[in-house]
TIVO-2410 file (N, C-alpha, C; in nm, 3 decimals):
# residues 174
REC num residu      c1      c2      c3 atome chaine
REC   1      M   0.165  -4.161   9.338     N      A
REC   1      M   0.283  -4.146   9.255    CA      A
REC   1      M   0.244  -4.103   9.114     C      A
REC   2      K   0.131  -4.160   9.062     N      A
REC   2      K   0.086  -4.121   8.929    CA      A
REC   2      K   0.050  -3.973   8.925     C      A
REC   3      T  -0.010  -3.924   9.029     N      A
REC   3      T  -0.049  -3.783   9.035    CA      A
REC   3      T   0.073  -3.694   9.028     C      A
REC   4      L   0.178  -3.728   9.098     N      A
REC   4      L   0.302  -3.650   9.097    CA      A
REC   4      L   0.362  -3.650   8.956     C      A
REC   5      A   0.361  -3.762   8.888     N      A
REC   5      A   0.414  -3.771   8.752    CA      A
REC   5      A   0.334  -3.680   8.658     C      A
REC   6      W   0.201  -3.680   8.671     N      A
REC   6      W   0.117  -3.594   8.588    CA      A
REC   6      W   0.144  -3.447   8.616     C      A
REC   7      I   0.160  -3.412   8.740     N      A
REC   7      I   0.188  -3.273   8.776    CA      A
REC   7      I   0.322  -3.228   8.715     C      A
REC   8      L   0.422  -3.315   8.724     N      A
REC   8      L   0.552  -3.282   8.666    CA      A
REC   8      L   0.543  -3.268   8.514     C      A
REC   9      L   0.468  -3.357   8.451     N      A
REC   9      L   0.451  -3.352   8.306    CA      A
REC   9      L   0.379  -3.225   8.264     C      A
REC  10      I   0.272  -3.189   8.332     N      A
REC  10      I   0.196  -3.068   8.299    CA      A
REC  10      I   0.281  -2.944   8.324     C      A
REC  11      T   0.357  -2.943   8.430     N      A
REC  11      T   0.445  -2.829   8.459    CA      A
REC  11      T   0.551  -2.813   8.350     C      A
REC  12      A   0.609  -2.923   8.308     N      A
REC  12      A   0.711  -2.918   8.202    CA      A
REC  12      A   0.648  -2.869   8.071     C      A
REC  13      F   0.527  -2.918   8.039     N      A
REC  13      F   0.459  -2.876   7.917    CA      A
REC  13      F   0.426  -2.728   7.922     C      A
REC  14      A   0.375  -2.680   8.036     N      A
REC  14      A   0.340  -2.539   8.051    CA      A
REC  14      A   0.464  -2.452   8.039     C      A
REC  15      S   0.576  -2.497   8.095     N      A
REC  15      S   0.701  -2.422   8.086    CA      A
REC  15      S   0.747  -2.414   7.941     C      A
REC  16      A   0.737  -2.524   7.869     N      A
REC  16      A   0.776  -2.525   7.727    CA      A
REC  16      A   0.686  -2.432   7.647     C      A
REC  17      Q   0.558  -2.429   7.678     N      A
REC  17      Q   0.464  -2.344   7.606    CA      A
REC  17      Q   0.497  -2.197   7.626     C      A
REC  18      T   0.538  -2.158   7.746     N      A
REC  18      T   0.569  -2.018   7.770    CA      A
REC  18      T   0.695  -1.975   7.697     C      A
REC  19      Q   0.780  -2.071   7.658     N      A
REC  19      Q   0.902  -2.038   7.586    CA      A
REC  19      Q   0.884  -2.045   7.434     C      A
REC  20      M   0.768  -2.085   7.389     N      A
REC  20      M   0.742  -2.094   7.245    CA      A
REC  20      M   0.733  -1.953   7.188     C      A
REC  21      P   0.792  -1.928   7.071     N      A
REC  21      P   0.786  -1.794   7.013    CA      A
REC  21      P   0.644  -1.759   6.968     C      A
REC  22      Q   0.618  -1.632   6.967     N      A
REC  22      Q   0.490  -1.581   6.920    CA      A
REC  22      Q   0.488  -1.583   6.767     C      A
REC  23      P   0.370  -1.587   6.705     N      A
REC  23      P   0.363  -1.579   6.559    CA      A
REC  23      P   0.430  -1.450   6.510     C      A
REC  24      H   0.502  -1.460   6.401     N      A
REC  24      H   0.572  -1.347   6.339    CA      A
REC  24      H   0.681  -1.289   6.429     C      A
REC  25      A   0.729  -1.368   6.525     N      A
REC  25      A   0.831  -1.319   6.619    CA      A
REC  25      A   0.956  -1.272   6.547     C      A
REC  26      C   0.994  -1.338   6.440     N      A
REC  26      C   1.116  -1.301   6.370    CA      A
REC  26      C   1.101  -1.166   6.300     C      A
REC  27      R   0.984  -1.141   6.244     N      A
REC  27      R   0.961  -1.012   6.179    CA      A
REC  27      R   0.960  -0.897   6.279     C      A
REC  28      Q   0.928  -0.927   6.403     N      A
REC  28      Q   0.916  -0.823   6.505    CA      A
REC  28      Q   1.048  -0.799   6.580     C      A
REC  29      N   1.147  -0.884   6.561     N      A
REC  29      N   1.274  -0.873   6.631    CA      A
REC  29      N   1.378  -0.817   6.534     C      A
REC  30      S   1.433  -0.700   6.563     N      A
REC  30      S   1.527  -0.635   6.473    CA      A
REC  30      S   1.654  -0.717   6.449     C      A
REC  31      A   1.689  -0.808   6.538     N      A
REC  31      A   1.808  -0.891   6.519    CA      A
REC  31      A   1.798  -0.974   6.391     C      A
REC  32      Y   1.676  -1.013   6.354     N      A
REC  32      Y   1.655  -1.093   6.233    CA      A
REC  32      Y   1.668  -1.008   6.106     C      A
REC  33      Q   1.679  -0.880   6.119     N      A
REC  33      Q   1.689  -0.791   6.003    CA      A
REC  33      Q   1.833  -0.752   5.973     C      A
REC  34      R   1.929  -0.810   6.043     N      A
REC  34      R   2.070  -0.774   6.030    CA      A
REC  34      R   2.123  -0.789   5.889     C      A
REC  35      L   2.076  -0.888   5.815     N      A
REC  35      L   2.127  -0.914   5.679    CA      A
REC  35      L   2.033  -0.865   5.569     C      A
REC  36      D   1.934  -0.785   5.605     N      A
REC  36      D   1.835  -0.739   5.506    CA      A
REC  36      D   1.899  -0.663   5.391     C      A
REC  37      F   2.011  -0.594   5.413     N      A
REC  37      F   2.077  -0.520   5.305    CA      A
REC  37      F   2.121  -0.611   5.192     C      A
REC  38      W   2.135  -0.739   5.220     N      A
REC  38      W   2.186  -0.835   5.121    CA      A
REC  38      W   2.072  -0.910   5.050     C      A
REC  39      V   1.951  -0.897   5.099     N      A
REC  39      V   1.837  -0.965   5.038    CA      A
REC  39      V   1.809  -0.903   4.903     C      A
REC  40      G   1.799  -0.986   4.799     N      A
REC  40      G   1.769  -0.935   4.665    CA      A
REC  40      G   1.806  -1.035   4.557     C      A
REC  41      N   1.782  -0.995   4.434     N      A
REC  41      N   1.816  -1.074   4.316    CA      A
REC  41      N   1.933  -1.003   4.248     C      A
REC  42      W   2.048  -1.069   4.242     N      A
REC  42      W   2.173  -1.002   4.208    CA      A
REC  42      W   2.244  -1.059   4.085     C      A
REC  43      D   2.310  -0.969   4.011     N      A
REC  43      D   2.417  -1.006   3.920    CA      A
REC  43      D   2.545  -0.979   3.997     C      A
REC  44      V   2.640  -1.072   3.990     N      A
REC  44      V   2.761  -1.062   4.071    CA      A
REC  44      V   2.882  -1.049   3.978     C      A
REC  45      F   2.964  -0.946   4.005     N      A
REC  45      F   3.081  -0.917   3.923    CA      A
REC  45      F   3.207  -0.929   4.007     C      A
REC  46      E   3.299  -1.012   3.961     N      A
REC  46      E   3.422  -1.040   4.033    CA      A
REC  46      E   3.535  -0.953   3.982     C      A
REC  47      T   3.619  -0.908   4.073     N      A
REC  47      T   3.741  -0.836   4.038    CA      A
REC  47      T   3.858  -0.930   4.064     C      A
REC  48      N   3.937  -0.957   3.959     N      A
REC  48      N   4.051  -1.048   3.978    CA      A
REC  48      N   4.171  -0.972   4.034     C      A
REC  49      D   4.280  -1.043   4.058     N      A
REC  49      D   4.397  -0.981   4.121    CA      A
REC  49      D   4.466  -0.878   4.032     C      A
REC  50      K   4.431  -0.873   3.904     N      A
REC  50      K   4.486  -0.772   3.813    CA      A
REC  50      K   4.392  -0.652   3.798     C      A
REC  51      G   4.275  -0.658   3.868     N      A
REC  51      G   4.180  -0.546   3.864    CA      A
REC  51      G   4.074  -0.557   3.756     C      A
REC  52      A   4.077  -0.664   3.677     N      A
REC  52      A   3.976  -0.682   3.572    CA      A
REC  52      A   3.844  -0.729   3.635     C      A
REC  53      V   3.733  -0.675   3.582     N      A
REC  53      V   3.601  -0.709   3.634    CA      A
REC  53      V   3.526  -0.792   3.530     C      A
REC  54      S   3.467  -0.903   3.576     N      A
REC  54      S   3.387  -0.987   3.487    CA      A
REC  54      S   3.270  -1.046   3.565     C      A
REC  55      K   3.166  -1.082   3.492     N      A
REC  55      K   3.049  -1.140   3.559    CA      A
REC  55      K   3.086  -1.277   3.614     C      A
REC  56      A   3.061  -1.298   3.743     N      A
REC  56      A   3.093  -1.425   3.809    CA      A
REC  56      A   2.972  -1.516   3.819     C      A
REC  57      G   2.852  -1.455   3.826     N      A
REC  57      G   2.732  -1.536   3.840    CA      A
REC  57      G   2.613  -1.454   3.884     C      A
REC  58      T   2.513  -1.525   3.934     N      A
REC  58      T   2.393  -1.462   3.987    CA      A
REC  58      T   2.368  -1.517   4.126     C      A
REC  59      D   2.295  -1.440   4.206     N      A
REC  59      D   2.268  -1.481   4.342    CA      A
REC  59      D   2.131  -1.428   4.383     C      A
REC  60      L   2.044  -1.518   4.422     N      A
REC  60      L   1.913  -1.481   4.476    CA      A
REC  60      L   1.921  -1.503   4.626     C      A
REC  61      V   1.910  -1.395   4.702     N      A
REC  61      V   1.918  -1.400   4.848    CA      A
REC  61      V   1.781  -1.359   4.900     C      A
REC  62      E   1.714  -1.453   4.970     N      A
REC  62      E   1.575  -1.426   5.011    CA      A
REC  62      E   1.549  -1.467   5.154     C      A
REC  63      K   1.458  -1.391   5.216     N      A
REC  63      K   1.413  -1.426   5.351    CA      A
REC  63      K   1.310  -1.537   5.337     C      A
REC  64      V   1.315  -1.633   5.428     N      A
REC  64      V   1.222  -1.747   5.427    CA      A
REC  64      V   1.171  -1.769   5.569     C      A
REC  65      L   1.073  -1.854   5.581     N      A
REC  65      L   1.018  -1.895   5.710    CA      A
REC  65      L   0.974  -1.773   5.792     C      A
REC  66      D   0.897  -1.687   5.725     N      A
REC  66      D   0.840  -1.570   5.790    CA      A
REC  66      D   0.948  -1.478   5.847     C      A
REC  67      G   1.063  -1.470   5.774     N      A
REC  67      G   1.170  -1.381   5.815    CA      A
REC  67      G   1.267  -1.440   5.915     C      A
REC  68      C   1.252  -1.569   5.947     N      A
REC  68      C   1.338  -1.631   6.049    CA      A
REC  68      C   1.471  -1.680   5.994     C      A
REC  69      A   1.487  -1.685   5.863     N      A
REC  69      A   1.612  -1.732   5.804    CA      A
REC  69      A   1.630  -1.666   5.667     C      A
REC  70      I   1.751  -1.676   5.616     N      A
REC  70      I   1.783  -1.625   5.483    CA      A
REC  70      I   1.846  -1.739   5.405     C      A
REC  71      V   1.802  -1.755   5.281     N      A
REC  71      V   1.859  -1.856   5.192    CA      A
REC  71      V   1.926  -1.785   5.076     C      A
REC  72      E   2.048  -1.826   5.048     N      A
REC  72      E   2.124  -1.775   4.935    CA      A
REC  72      E   2.127  -1.883   4.828     C      A
REC  73      N   2.099  -1.844   4.703     N      A
REC  73      N   2.096  -1.937   4.589    CA      A
REC  73      N   2.195  -1.887   4.484     C      A
REC  74      W   2.317  -1.937   4.489     N      A
REC  74      W   2.426  -1.894   4.401    CA      A
REC  74      W   2.433  -1.981   4.276     C      A
REC  75      R   2.460  -1.918   4.161     N      A
REC  75      R   2.489  -1.990   4.037    CA      A
REC  75      R   2.600  -1.914   3.965     C      A
REC  76      S   2.714  -1.985   3.944     N      A
REC  76      S   2.826  -1.921   3.875    CA      A
REC  76      S   2.800  -1.920   3.725     C      A
REC  77      V   2.876  -1.840   3.651     N      A
REC  77      V   2.860  -1.836   3.506    CA      A
REC  77      V   2.897  -1.971   3.443     C      A
REC  78      Q   2.976  -2.052   3.513     N      A
REC  78      Q   3.011  -2.186   3.464    CA      A
REC  78      Q   2.902  -2.289   3.496     C      A
REC  79      G   2.800  -2.250   3.573     N      A
REC  79      G   2.691  -2.340   3.605    CA      A
REC  79      G   2.700  -2.408   3.741     C      A
REC  80      F   2.805  -2.379   3.819     N      A
REC  80      F   2.816  -2.437   3.953    CA      A
REC  80      F   2.714  -2.370   4.045     C      A
REC  81      E   2.661  -2.448   4.139     N      A
REC  81      E   2.561  -2.395   4.231    CA      A
REC  81      E   2.604  -2.411   4.376     C      A
REC  82      G   2.555  -2.320   4.458     N      A
REC  82      G   2.576  -2.327   4.601    CA      A
REC  82      G   2.457  -2.267   4.673     C      A
REC  83      K   2.434  -2.313   4.793     N      A
REC  83      K   2.324  -2.260   4.875    CA      A
REC  83      K   2.374  -2.238   5.016     C      A
REC  84      S   2.331  -2.126   5.073     N      A
REC  84      S   2.359  -2.096   5.213    CA      A
REC  84      S   2.229  -2.083   5.288     C      A
REC  85      L   2.232  -2.125   5.411     N      A
REC  85      L   2.124  -2.098   5.505    CA      A
REC  85      L   2.185  -2.014   5.616     C      A
REC  86      F   2.134  -1.894   5.633     N      A
REC  86      F   2.174  -1.805   5.742    CA      A
REC  86      F   2.061  -1.805   5.842     C      A
REC  87      Y   2.094  -1.823   5.970     N      A
REC  87      Y   1.990  -1.824   6.072    CA      A
REC  87      Y   2.040  -1.759   6.200     C      A
REC  88      Y   1.948  -1.696   6.269     N      A
REC  88      Y   1.978  -1.627   6.394    CA      A
REC  88      Y   1.934  -1.714   6.510     C      A
REC  89      R   2.020  -1.725   6.611     N      A
REC  89      R   1.988  -1.802   6.731    CA      A
REC  89      R   1.960  -1.703   6.844     C      A
REC  90      P   1.833  -1.683   6.878     N      A
REC  90      P   1.798  -1.577   6.973    CA      A
REC  90      P   1.851  -1.600   7.114     C      A
REC  91      V   1.860  -1.723   7.160     N      A
REC  91      V   1.910  -1.747   7.296    CA      A
REC  91      V   2.059  -1.711   7.303     C      A
REC  92      Q   2.136  -1.751   7.202     N      A
REC  92      Q   2.279  -1.723   7.198    CA      A
REC  92      Q   2.308  -1.582   7.144     C      A
REC  93      K   2.208  -1.522   7.080     N      A
REC  93      K   2.221  -1.390   7.018    CA      A
REC  93      K   2.333  -1.388   6.914     C      A
REC  94      D   2.333  -1.489   6.825     N      A
REC  94      D   2.433  -1.493   6.720    CA      A
REC  94      D   2.374  -1.546   6.589     C      A
REC  95      W   2.444  -1.518   6.481     N      A
REC  95      W   2.407  -1.565   6.348    CA      A
REC  95      W   2.500  -1.679   6.309     C      A
REC  96      K   2.446  -1.775   6.234     N      A
REC  96      K   2.524  -1.886   6.179    CA      A
REC  96      K   2.498  -1.896   6.029     C      A
REC  97      Q   2.591  -1.958   5.958     N      A
REC  97      Q   2.578  -1.984   5.815    CA      A
REC  97      Q   2.621  -2.127   5.787     C      A
REC  98      V   2.546  -2.194   5.701     N      A
REC  98      V   2.585  -2.323   5.648    CA      A
REC  98      V   2.583  -2.309   5.495     C      A
REC  99      W   2.695  -2.341   5.430     N      A
REC  99      W   2.712  -2.328   5.285    CA      A
REC  99      W   2.737  -2.467   5.228     C      A
REC 100      V   2.662  -2.504   5.124     N      A
REC 100      V   2.676  -2.633   5.057    CA      A
REC 100      V   2.678  -2.608   4.907     C      A
REC 101      T   2.765  -2.681   4.835     N      A
REC 101      T   2.771  -2.667   4.690    CA      A
REC 101      T   2.738  -2.798   4.621     C      A
REC 102      D   2.717  -2.789   4.489     N      A
REC 102      D   2.689  -2.910   4.412    CA      A
REC 102      D   2.813  -2.995   4.391     C      A
REC 103      S   2.929  -2.946   4.433     N      A
REC 103      S   3.051  -3.027   4.424    CA      A
REC 103      S   3.092  -3.082   4.561     C      A
REC 104      G   3.010  -3.057   4.663     N      A
REC 104      G   3.031  -3.123   4.791    CA      A
REC 104      G   3.081  -3.043   4.908     C      A
REC 105      P   3.170  -2.944   4.889     N      A
REC 105      P   3.222  -2.877   5.009    CA      A
REC 105      P   3.112  -2.815   5.095     C      A
REC 106      I   3.129  -2.828   5.224     N      A
REC 106      I   3.036  -2.768   5.320    CA      A
REC 106      I   3.116  -2.677   5.411     C      A
REC 107      K   3.065  -2.556   5.431     N      A
REC 107      K   3.129  -2.461   5.521    CA      A
REC 107      K   3.027  -2.420   5.626     C      A
REC 108      E   3.071  -2.413   5.750     N      A
REC 108      E   2.988  -2.360   5.858    CA      A
REC 108      E   3.064  -2.244   5.919     C      A
REC 109      K   2.997  -2.129   5.929     N      A
REC 109      K   3.060  -2.008   5.981    CA      A
REC 109      K   2.968  -1.941   6.080     C      A
REC 110      A   3.026  -1.853   6.160     N      A
REC 110      A   2.950  -1.774   6.258    CA      A
REC 110      A   2.981  -1.627   6.236     C      A
REC 111      L   2.884  -1.542   6.266     N      A
REC 111      L   2.905  -1.398   6.259    CA      A
REC 111      L   3.005  -1.359   6.368     C      A
REC 112      I   3.116  -1.296   6.327     N      A
REC 112      I   3.219  -1.257   6.424    CA      A
REC 112      I   3.239  -1.107   6.432     C      A
REC 113      L   3.183  -1.032   6.335     N      A
REC 113      L   3.206  -0.888   6.332    CA      A
REC 113      L   3.089  -0.817   6.267     C      A
REC 114      E   3.047  -0.707   6.328     N      A
REC 114      E   2.949  -0.616   6.268    CA      A
REC 114      E   3.018  -0.480   6.260     C      A
REC 115      S   3.035  -0.428   6.138     N      A
REC 115      S   3.108  -0.303   6.121    CA      A
REC 115      S   3.014  -0.183   6.139     C      A
REC 116      P   3.069  -0.068   6.175     N      A
REC 116      P   2.988   0.052   6.191    CA      A
REC 116      P   2.918   0.095   6.060     C      A
REC 117      E   2.976   0.056   5.946     N      A
REC 117      E   2.916   0.090   5.816    CA      A
REC 117      E   2.799  -0.002   5.780     C      A
REC 118      G   2.770  -0.100   5.866     N      A
REC 118      G   2.658  -0.189   5.841    CA      A
REC 118      G   2.697  -0.325   5.787     C      A
REC 119      G   2.824  -0.348   5.765     N      A
REC 119      G   2.870  -0.475   5.711    CA      A
REC 119      G   2.880  -0.583   5.818     C      A
REC 120      V   2.902  -0.705   5.771     N      A
REC 120      V   2.915  -0.820   5.861    CA      A
REC 120      V   3.029  -0.909   5.813     C      A
REC 121      R   3.084  -0.987   5.908     N      A
REC 121      R   3.186  -1.086   5.872    CA      A
REC 121      R   3.151  -1.217   5.940     C      A
REC 122      F   3.148  -1.323   5.858     N      A
REC 122      F   3.127  -1.459   5.906    CA      A
REC 122      F   3.260  -1.532   5.894     C      A
REC 123      Q   3.293  -1.616   5.991     N      A
REC 123      Q   3.419  -1.690   5.987    CA      A
REC 123      Q   3.399  -1.829   6.044     C      A
REC 124      G   3.473  -1.923   5.986     N      A
REC 124      G   3.469  -2.060   6.035    CA      A
REC 124      G   3.605  -2.126   6.023     C      A
REC 125      E   3.623  -2.231   6.102     N      A
REC 125      E   3.743  -2.312   6.096    CA      A
REC 125      E   3.704  -2.440   6.023     C      A
REC 126      L   3.770  -2.465   5.910     N      A
REC 126      L   3.731  -2.576   5.824    CA      A
REC 126      L   3.843  -2.679   5.812     C      A
REC 127      P   3.806  -2.805   5.794     N      A
REC 127      P   3.908  -2.910   5.781    CA      A
REC 127      P   3.978  -2.904   5.645     C      A
REC 128      R   4.108  -2.933   5.646     N      A
REC 128      R   4.185  -2.944   5.523    CA      A
REC 128      R   4.189  -3.091   5.483     C      A
REC 129      Q   4.188  -3.118   5.355     N      A
REC 129      Q   4.194  -3.256   5.308    CA      A
REC 129      Q   4.324  -3.323   5.351     C      A
REC 130      S   4.429  -3.243   5.363     N      A
REC 130      S   4.559  -3.298   5.401    CA      A
REC 130      S   4.576  -3.308   5.552     C      A
REC 131      G   4.472  -3.275   5.626     N      A
REC 131      G   4.478  -3.276   5.772    CA      A
REC 131      G   4.489  -3.135   5.826     C      A
REC 132      G   4.453  -3.117   5.949     N      A
REC 132      G   4.455  -2.985   6.009    CA      A
REC 132      G   4.334  -2.904   5.965     C      A
REC 133      T   4.341  -2.774   5.991     N      A
REC 133      T   4.229  -2.686   5.957    CA      A
REC 133      T   4.282  -2.556   5.897     C      A
REC 134      Y   4.190  -2.479   5.841     N      A
REC 134      Y   4.221  -2.344   5.795    CA      A
REC 134      Y   4.102  -2.255   5.829     C      A
REC 135      L   4.124  -2.125   5.831     N      A
REC 135      L   4.017  -2.029   5.857    CA      A
REC 135      L   3.961  -1.979   5.725     C      A
REC 136      D   3.831  -1.963   5.721     N      A
REC 136      D   3.761  -1.914   5.603    CA      A
REC 136      D   3.667  -1.804   5.651     C      A
REC 137      R   3.672  -1.688   5.586     N      A
REC 137      R   3.582  -1.580   5.628    CA      A
REC 137      R   3.521  -1.511   5.507     C      A
REC 138      T   3.401  -1.460   5.528     N      A
REC 138      T   3.327  -1.386   5.428    CA      A
REC 138      T   3.286  -1.253   5.489     C      A
REC 139      T   3.316  -1.144   5.416     N      A
REC 139      T   3.278  -1.011   5.461    CA      A
REC 139      T   3.180  -0.953   5.359     C      A
REC 140      L   3.066  -0.906   5.407     N      A
REC 140      L   2.963  -0.842   5.325    CA      A
REC 140      L   2.950  -0.697   5.371     C      A
REC 141      T   2.963  -0.603   5.277     N      A
REC 141      T   2.956  -0.462   5.310    CA      A
REC 141      T   2.857  -0.393   5.217     C      A
REC 142      P   2.754  -0.327   5.273     N      A
REC 142      P   2.662  -0.253   5.187    CA      A
REC 142      P   2.733  -0.131   5.126     C      A
REC 143      L   2.702  -0.104   4.999     N      A
REC 143      L   2.760   0.009   4.927    CA      A
REC 143      L   2.649   0.105   4.885     C      A
REC 144      E   2.688   0.224   4.842     N      A
REC 144      E   2.591   0.321   4.790    CA      A
REC 144      E   2.518   0.261   4.671     C      A
REC 145      G   2.395   0.305   4.651     N      A
REC 145      G   2.317   0.260   4.536    CA      A
REC 145      G   2.260   0.120   4.552     C      A
REC 146      G   2.258   0.068   4.676     N      A
REC 146      G   2.199  -0.063   4.699    CA      A
REC 146      G   2.287  -0.179   4.659     C      A
REC 147      R   2.414  -0.153   4.628     N      A
REC 147      R   2.507  -0.260   4.593    CA      A
REC 147      R   2.568  -0.320   4.719     C      A
REC 148      V   2.632  -0.435   4.705     N      A
REC 148      V   2.698  -0.501   4.818    CA      A
REC 148      V   2.835  -0.551   4.772     C      A
REC 149      H   2.936  -0.533   4.856     N      A
REC 149      H   3.070  -0.584   4.830    CA      A
REC 149      H   3.090  -0.709   4.913     C      A
REC 150      Q   3.135  -0.817   4.849     N      A
REC 150      Q   3.163  -0.942   4.919    CA      A
REC 150      Q   3.309  -0.981   4.895     C      A
REC 151      V   3.377  -1.015   5.006     N      A
REC 151      V   3.514  -1.066   4.998    CA      A
REC 151      V   3.519  -1.197   5.075     C      A
REC 152      I   3.571  -1.302   5.009     N      A
REC 152      I   3.591  -1.432   5.074    CA      A
REC 152      I   3.741  -1.456   5.081     C      A
REC 153      E   3.790  -1.486   5.202     N      A
REC 153      E   3.934  -1.503   5.224    CA      A
REC 153      E   3.960  -1.629   5.304     C      A
REC 154      F   4.085  -1.676   5.298     N      A
REC 154      F   4.124  -1.789   5.382    CA      A
REC 154      F   4.261  -1.762   5.442     C      A
REC 155      S   4.286  -1.829   5.555     N      A
REC 155      S   4.415  -1.816   5.624    CA      A
REC 155      S   4.463  -1.955   5.661     C      A
REC 156      L   4.588  -1.984   5.629     N      A
REC 156      L   4.650  -2.112   5.663    CA      A
REC 156      L   4.737  -2.102   5.788     C      A
REC 157      D   4.749  -1.979   5.844     N      A
REC 157      D   4.836  -1.959   5.959    CA      A
REC 157      D   4.761  -1.903   6.081     C      A
REC 158      G   4.636  -1.947   6.097     N      A
REC 158      G   4.561  -1.908   6.215    CA      A
REC 158      G   4.514  -1.763   6.216     C      A
REC 159      G   4.510  -1.698   6.100     N      A
REC 159      G   4.460  -1.562   6.091    CA      A
REC 159      G   4.567  -1.454   6.090     C      A
REC 160      K   4.694  -1.494   6.085     N      A
REC 160      K   4.801  -1.394   6.078    CA      A
REC 160      K   4.801  -1.326   5.941     C      A
REC 161      T   4.783  -1.406   5.836     N      A
REC 161      T   4.775  -1.352   5.701    CA      A
REC 161      T   4.652  -1.411   5.632     C      A
REC 162      W   4.597  -1.335   5.537     N      A
REC 162      W   4.477  -1.377   5.464    CA      A
REC 162      W   4.500  -1.367   5.315     C      A
REC 163      K   4.445  -1.461   5.240     N      A
REC 163      K   4.451  -1.462   5.093    CA      A
REC 163      K   4.309  -1.451   5.040     C      A
REC 164      T   4.287  -1.359   4.948     N      A
REC 164      T   4.155  -1.339   4.890    CA      A
REC 164      T   4.126  -1.446   4.785     C      A
REC 165      M   4.011  -1.514   4.800     N      A
REC 165      M   3.966  -1.613   4.702    CA      A
REC 165      M   3.863  -1.554   4.608     C      A
REC 166      F   3.784  -1.457   4.658     N      A
REC 166      F   3.673  -1.403   4.580    CA      A
REC 166      F   3.649  -1.260   4.626     C      A
REC 167      D   3.649  -1.167   4.530     N      A
REC 167      D   3.625  -1.026   4.558    CA      A
REC 167      D   3.522  -0.980   4.456     C      A
REC 168      A   3.401  -0.951   4.504     N      A
REC 168      A   3.293  -0.927   4.409    CA      A
REC 168      A   3.201  -0.814   4.452     C      A
REC 169      E   3.132  -0.759   4.353     N      A
REC 169      E   3.030  -0.658   4.377    CA      A
REC 169      E   2.895  -0.714   4.332     C      A
REC 170      Y   2.799  -0.703   4.421     N      A
REC 170      Y   2.662  -0.745   4.393    CA      A
REC 170      Y   2.585  -0.625   4.343     C      A
REC 171      R   2.524  -0.640   4.224     N      A
REC 171      R   2.441  -0.533   4.167    CA      A
REC 171      R   2.301  -0.590   4.145     C      A
REC 172      R   2.203  -0.515   4.195     N      A
REC 172      R   2.064  -0.561   4.183    CA      A
REC 172      R   2.023  -0.575   4.037     C      A
REC 173      K   1.955  -0.686   4.007     N      A
REC 173      K   1.903  -0.704   3.872    CA      A
REC 173      K   1.789  -0.605   3.850     C      A
REC 174      S   1.781  -0.553   3.728     N      A
REC 174      S   1.673  -0.458   3.701    CA      A
REC 174      S   1.549  -0.525   3.649     C      A
***
C-alpha cells in the first residue's frame, strides 16, 4: 500500500512539474504584451464636460515580474494615490485588473473588448454602498505620437446608458 501511495505522489509531482512555466515564459508569449502600449511614465491631462483640459496627475505604468504583470502607480494633482495590478491568466486566456486607492475603494475588472485600433476595455460589476451593483468600465486607446486616451465610465442601469467619470489623455514625460 505504501508503494502505491509513493507512485501516486511521484506521478502527481511529475504532472505538476510538466505544467510549470518555463523561465521568461511571459516575455515569450505575445498575450502578455497586450498592454505594452500603455507602459510608461505619464503626465495625465483630463478633459472636463465643458471641454477644458487640465493636469489630473501622473501615472507610472510598468511591467513587473519578468513581464508577467503590469503595475499602475497613479497620483492625482491633489495627492490621492491608486494602484492597479493587471495580470494575464494563460489557462483562461483573459486579463484581469485589481484597482486599490488610498481612500479604500477596490475595483476588480476583466478585459471584455479588444478594438481593431489596438485599444482595450476592462469592465466590472461593483457593489453600491446603498445596495445592489453598478457597472464600471475603463477604455484605453493608443493614439498617434505614443499618447493614450483613457475613459472611465459607470452605468446604473445594467449598461443601457453610461456616464463618463474620467476622460483623459496620457502624454509621455520627457
